[in-house]
C-alpha positions in Angstrom: -20.9 14.8 43.4 -18.5 12.3 41.8 -15.6 13.4 39.6 -17.2 12.0 36.6 -20.5 13.8 37.2 -18.5 17.0 38.1 -16.7 16.8 34.7 -20.1 16.7 32.9 -21.7 19.4 34.9 -18.7 21.8 35.0 -17.8 21.4 31.4 -21.5 21.9 30.4 -21.6 25.1 32.4 -18.3 26.2 30.8 -19.7 25.7 27.3 -22.9 27.5 28.2 -21.1 30.5 29.7 -18.7 30.6 26.7 -21.6 30.8 24.2 -23.3 33.5 26.3 -20.0 35.4 26.4 -19.8 35.3 22.6 -23.4 36.4 22.3 -22.8 39.4 24.7 -19.6 40.1 22.7 -21.6 40.5 19.5 -24.0 42.8 21.4 -21.0 44.8 22.7 -19.9 45.5 19.2 -23.3 47.0 18.4 -23.7 48.8 21.7 -20.3 49.4 23.4 -21.3 50.2 27.0 -19.6 49.5 30.3 -22.2 47.1 31.7 -22.1 45.0 28.5 -18.3 44.9 28.5 -18.4 43.7 32.2 -21.1 41.2 31.4 -19.1 39.7 28.5 -15.9 39.6 30.6 -17.7 38.0 33.5 -19.2 35.2 31.3 -15.8 34.6 29.7 -14.2 34.4 33.1 -16.9 32.0 34.3 -16.3 29.8 31.3 -12.5 29.6 32.1 -13.2 29.0 35.8 -15.5 26.0 35.2 -13.2 24.6 32.6 -10.3 24.7 35.2 -12.5 23.5 38.1 -13.7 20.4 36.3 -11.5 17.5 37.6 -10.1 16.8 34.1 -9.1 20.5 33.7 -7.9 20.7 37.3 -5.5 17.8 37.0 -4.3 18.8 33.5 -3.4 22.3 34.8 -1.7 20.8 37.8 0.4 18.6 35.7 1.3 21.5 33.4 2.3 23.7 36.4 4.2 20.9 38.2 2.0 21.3 41.3 -1.0 19.0 41.6 -3.2 21.5 43.5 -2.1 24.6 41.6 -5.4 25.0 39.7 -7.1 26.0 43.0 -5.5 29.4 42.9 -6.7 30.5 39.4 -10.1 28.9 40.0 -10.7 30.7 43.3 -9.3 34.0 41.9 -11.6 33.5 38.9 -14.6 33.0 41.2 -13.9 36.2 43.0 -13.5 38.0 39.7 -16.8 36.8 38.3 -18.8 37.9 41.3 -17.0 41.1 41.7 -18.0 41.9 38.1 -21.6 41.1 38.8 -21.4 43.3 41.9 -20.1 46.2 39.9 -22.7 45.6 37.1 -25.5 46.0 39.6 -23.9 49.2 41.0 -23.8 50.6 37.5 -27.4 49.7 36.9 -28.5 51.6 40.0 -30.3 54.8 38.8 -29.8 56.5 42.2 -26.1 56.0 42.0 -25.9 57.1 38.4 -27.4 60.4 39.3 -24.3 61.0 41.5 -21.4 60.0 39.2 -18.6 61.0 41.6 -20.2 58.9 44.4 -20.6 56.0 42.0 -17.0 56.2 41.0 -15.8 56.2 44.6 -18.0 53.3 45.5 -16.9 51.2 42.5 -13.2 52.2 43.2 -13.5 51.1 46.9 -14.9 47.7 45.9 -12.4 47.2 43.2 -9.5 48.0 45.6 -11.1 45.6 48.2 -11.3 42.8 45.7 -7.7 43.4 44.4 -6.5 43.4 48.0 -8.2 40.1 48.8 -6.8 38.6 45.6 -3.3 39.7 46.6 -3.5 38.2 50.0 -4.8 35.0 48.5 -1.9 34.7 46.1 0.6 35.3 49.0 -1.0 32.8 51.3 -1.3 30.2 48.6 2.3 30.5 47.5 3.5 30.1 51.2 1.3 27.0 51.8 2.7 23.5 51.8 0.6 21.7 49.2 2.6 18.5 48.9 0.6 15.4 48.1 -1.9 14.3 45.5 -4.6 16.6 44.3 -8.3 16.1 45.1 -10.2 18.6 42.9 -13.4 18.4 45.0 -11.9 18.3 48.5 -9.0 20.8 48.4 -10.6 22.9 51.1 -10.9 20.1 53.7 -7.8 18.2 52.6 -5.4 21.0 53.3 -7.3 22.9 55.9 -4.7 21.9 58.5 -2.1 24.1 56.9 -2.2 27.6 58.4 -1.5 29.3 55.1 -4.2 27.4 53.4 -6.6 28.3 56.2 -5.8 32.0 55.8 -6.1 31.6 52.0 -9.6 30.1 52.4 -10.6 32.6 55.1 -9.9 35.5 52.8 -11.6 33.8 50.0 -14.8 33.0 51.9 -14.9 36.4 53.6 -14.6 38.2 50.3 -17.1 36.0 48.6 -19.5 36.4 51.5 -19.2 40.2 51.5 -19.5 40.5 47.7 -22.5 38.1 47.3 -24.4 39.5 50.2 -23.8 43.1 49.2 -24.9 42.3 45.7 -28.0 40.6 47.0 -28.8 43.6 49.1 -28.2 45.9 46.1 -30.5 43.8 43.9 -33.2 43.7 46.6 -33.3 47.5 46.9 -32.8 48.8 43.4 -35.9 49.5 41.3 -35.5 49.9 37.6 -37.8 51.3 34.9 -36.7 48.7 32.4 -38.6 45.4 33.2 -35.9 43.3 31.6 -33.1 44.7 33.8 -35.4 44.5 36.8 -36.0 40.8 36.1 -32.2 40.3 35.7 -31.7 42.0 39.1 -34.1 39.7 40.8 -32.4 36.7 39.2 -29.0 38.1 40.4 -30.3 38.3 43.9 -31.4 34.7 43.9 -28.1 33.7 42.3 -26.1 35.5 45.1 -28.0 33.6 47.8 -27.2 30.4 45.9 -23.5 31.2 45.8 -23.6 32.2 49.5 -24.7 28.6 50.0 -21.2 27.6 49.1 -19.9 29.6 52.1 -22.6 28.2 54.4 -21.6 24.6 53.5 -17.9 25.2 53.1 -17.1 27.2 56.2 -18.2 24.6 58.8 -16.5 21.8 56.8 -13.2 23.7 56.7 -13.4 24.6 60.4 -14.0 21.0 61.3 -11.2 19.7 59.0 -8.8 22.3 60.5 -9.5 20.7 63.9 -8.9 17.2 62.5 -12.5 16.2 62.0 -13.5 15.2 58.5 -17.1 14.2 59.1 -18.3 17.3 57.2 -16.2 16.9 54.1 -19.2 15.8 52.1 -21.1 18.9 53.2 -18.2 21.0 51.8 -18.4 19.2 48.5 -22.1 20.0 48.4 -21.2 23.7 48.6 -19.8 23.4 45.0 -23.3 22.3 43.9 -24.7 25.5 45.5 -22.1 27.5 43.5 -23.2 25.7 40.2 -26.9 26.4 40.9 -26.1 30.1 41.7 -24.1 30.4 38.4 -26.9 28.9 36.3 -29.4 31.3 37.9 -26.9 34.2 37.3 -26.6 33.2 33.6 -30.3 33.2 33.3 -30.4 36.7 34.8 -27.9 37.9 32.3 -29.5 36.2 29.3 -32.9 34.7 30.2 -34.8 37.9 29.7 -33.0 38.5 26.4 -34.0 35.0 25.3 -37.6 35.8 26.1 -37.4 39.0 24.1 -35.8 37.1 21.2 -38.7 34.7 21.0 -41.2 37.4 21.4 -39.7 39.3 18.5 -39.8 36.2 16.3 -43.5 35.8 17.3 -44.2 39.4 16.5 -42.4 39.1 13.2 -44.7 36.2 12.2 -47.8 38.1 13.4 -46.9 41.1 11.2 -46.5 38.9 8.1 -50.2 39.2 6.8 -50.1 43.0 7.2 -46.7 43.1 5.3 -48.1 41.0 2.5 -51.1 43.3 2.2 -49.4 46.7 2.2 -45.9 45.9 0.9 -46.0 42.8 -1.3 -49.5 43.6 -2.5 -48.7 47.3 -3.3 -45.1 47.7 -4.4 -42.2 45.2 -3.9 -39.7 48.1 -4.2 -40.9 49.1 -0.7 -39.1 46.1 0.7 -35.6 46.7 2.0 -34.3 43.8 0.0 -35.5 40.7 -1.9 -35.0 38.7 1.3 -37.8 40.7 3.0 -40.3 38.7 0.9 -39.4 35.5 2.7 -42.0 34.5 5.2 -39.7 32.3 7.2 -38.7 33.5 10.6 -35.2 35.1 10.9 -32.8 33.2 13.2 -30.3 36.0 13.6 -30.6 39.8 13.9 -34.3 39.3 14.8 -34.6 42.7 16.4 -33.2 44.4 13.2 -35.5 42.4 10.9 -38.5 43.2 13.1 -37.7 46.9 13.1 -37.2 46.7 9.3 -40.5 45.0 8.9 -42.3 47.8 10.9 -40.6 50.4 8.7 -41.6 48.7 5.5 -45.2 48.4 6.6 -45.3 52.1 7.5 -43.9 52.9 4.1 -46.5 50.7 2.5 -49.3 52.5 4.3 -48.0 55.8 3.2 -47.9 54.6 -0.4 -51.6 53.6 -0.1 -52.8 57.0 1.1 -54.1 58.3 -2.3 -56.5 55.3 -2.4 -57.8 55.4 1.1 -61.5 56.0 1.6 -63.1 56.6 5.0 -66.4 54.9 3.9 -65.3 51.5 5.4 -64.1 53.2 8.5 -67.5 54.9 9.0 -69.3 51.7 8.4 -67.1 49.8 10.8 -67.8 52.3 13.6 -71.5 52.0 12.8 -71.4 48.2 13.1 -69.3 48.3 16.2 -71.9 50.6 17.9 -74.6 47.9 17.5 -75.0 46.1 20.8 -75.8 42.8 19.1 -72.5 42.6 17.1 -70.0 39.8 17.9 -69.9 37.2 20.5 -66.8 38.5 22.4 -68.3 41.9 23.3 -67.3 45.3 22.1 -63.8 46.1 20.9 -61.6 48.2 23.1 -60.5 51.7 22.0 -57.1 50.6 20.5 -58.7 47.4 19.0 -61.4 49.5 17.4 -58.9 51.9 16.0 -56.8 49.0 14.7 -59.9 47.4 13.1 -60.7 50.7 11.4 -57.1 50.9 10.1 -57.3 47.4 8.8 -60.6 48.1 7.0 -59.2 51.2 5.4 -56.0 49.4 4.3 -57.8 46.4 2.8 -60.2 48.7 0.9 -57.3 50.9 -0.3 -55.4 47.9 -1.6 -58.6 46.7 -3.4 -59.0 50.1 -5.1 -55.4 50.2 -6.2 -55.5 46.7 -7.6 -58.7 47.5 -9.5 -57.2 50.6 -11.0 -54.1 48.6 -12.1 -56.3 46.0 -13.8 -58.6 48.6 -15.4 -56.8 51.9 -15.9 -59.8 53.4 -17.6 -61.6 53.5 -14.2 -59.1 56.0 -13.0 -61.0 58.9 -14.5 -64.5 57.9 -13.3 -63.9 56.5 -9.8 -64.6 59.4 -7.5 -63.1 57.5 -4.5 -59.8 56.9 -6.3 -57.7 59.9 -5.3 -55.4 61.7 -7.7 -51.7 61.4 -6.8 -50.8 63.8 -4.0 -54.2 63.8 -2.4 -54.2 61.7 0.7 -56.6 60.8 3.5 -55.5 60.4 7.1 -55.6 56.9 8.6 -56.8 56.0 12.1 -53.8 55.9 14.4 -51.6 58.3 12.3 -50.7 60.2 15.5 -49.2 57.1 17.2 -45.8 57.8 18.7 -42.9 56.0 17.0 -42.2 53.9 20.1 -45.8 52.5 20.1 -46.0 51.8 16.3 -45.0 48.1 16.7 -47.8 47.3 19.1 -50.3 49.3 17.0 -49.4 47.4 13.8 -49.7 44.1 15.7 -53.3 45.0 16.5 -53.9 46.0 12.9 -52.4 42.7 11.6 -54.6 40.7 14.0 -57.7 42.8 12.9 -57.3 42.1 9.2 -59.4 39.0 9.3 -61.8 40.1 12.1 -65.5 39.5 11.1 -66.3 43.1 11.9 -63.7 44.3 9.3 -65.0 41.9 6.7 -68.6 42.9 7.3 -67.7 46.7 7.1 -65.9 46.2 3.8 -68.8 44.2 2.3 -71.5 46.7 3.3 -69.4 49.7 2.2 -68.9 48.1 -1.2 -72.5 47.0 -1.7 -73.8 50.5 -0.8 -71.4 52.3 -3.2 -73.0 54.1 -6.1 -73.2 52.2 -9.4 -70.9 54.7 -11.2 -68.0 53.9 -8.9 -65.5 51.1 -9.2 -66.4 47.9 -7.3 -64.6 44.7 -6.8 
């Protein structure tokens, strides 16, 4: 990798990790937990490391310090800091260890002391090394491998990096989490640790050969940096990739709920909306999770407001139609889908009744199906747990335009007695 290409790659990774650090920082403000704090710190550290490791940053820092190769020390210490934080994060995620807080604290403390001890030795050896001569940001390891202090510095660095990455990989491989997002992150961390260990696999032989005066493997040592970059990118995906997937899924769910929101909120009472901005159909770019939760709550409030006008006639007709073996081309609806279709039919019918009464108030005293205020009819799915409401409402929103729902509504209306209100 040339210096020009290294500048582009390293600075791009630095910018990416900085944006992710700011993103995690915002999440930390909403949910101040130790894993989030460590994650934000790790990403910020990674951003600084890649900014300093880029040849332009490396040389600038060397000129500022008055020692061309000085940037190697903060870069390598930063690398250890990043992967030690990832290691600790995976330990804190382990449910088996969390069940034994004292053991977890001892384990984390031992690793922290180990990393601090390695960092101290690296500082001592680096300061004792003879680093006279021009700097080569990409070939420091092989250029100065002949100096005993540099060799000790690199030995401690590679040994600590190997121990940390392999232990983290083993931890990721054996931990099973109930949260699928965290489990996905753990799997990505495991792959990332193997990628970073590739830096050791490439660098150690090149350093050993250079220490003996042979520089034929110097290019292999430079390739180790590429392994480190790949590992960092995979690690960033592990920390944020699943969150990005969730972000786009929430936006998609927000859009899917729009027709149901327009029916039971905008079509019933606009005061049910949290704010005037709720009426906008455009997808939110920020606070997607909050806006989605708010939308679910508004829809539930709208369905409660419709209870006095709910009739079970469309529900009964829908179940009758669904029982016919010849209905539909895609086969019978599943249990949750059938319940959602029944709810959709009841809601559409209730909104029609409410709107008719608003247009012709005189019908309020003659329509036997229009309930008096305070009298309510239960809707299908009323016993749904709060955590499952979002998925249920998504099914209801999808069922609003289902042919079975439309047919049930048409037949229930045409079979209504002549003395009752009809659309």
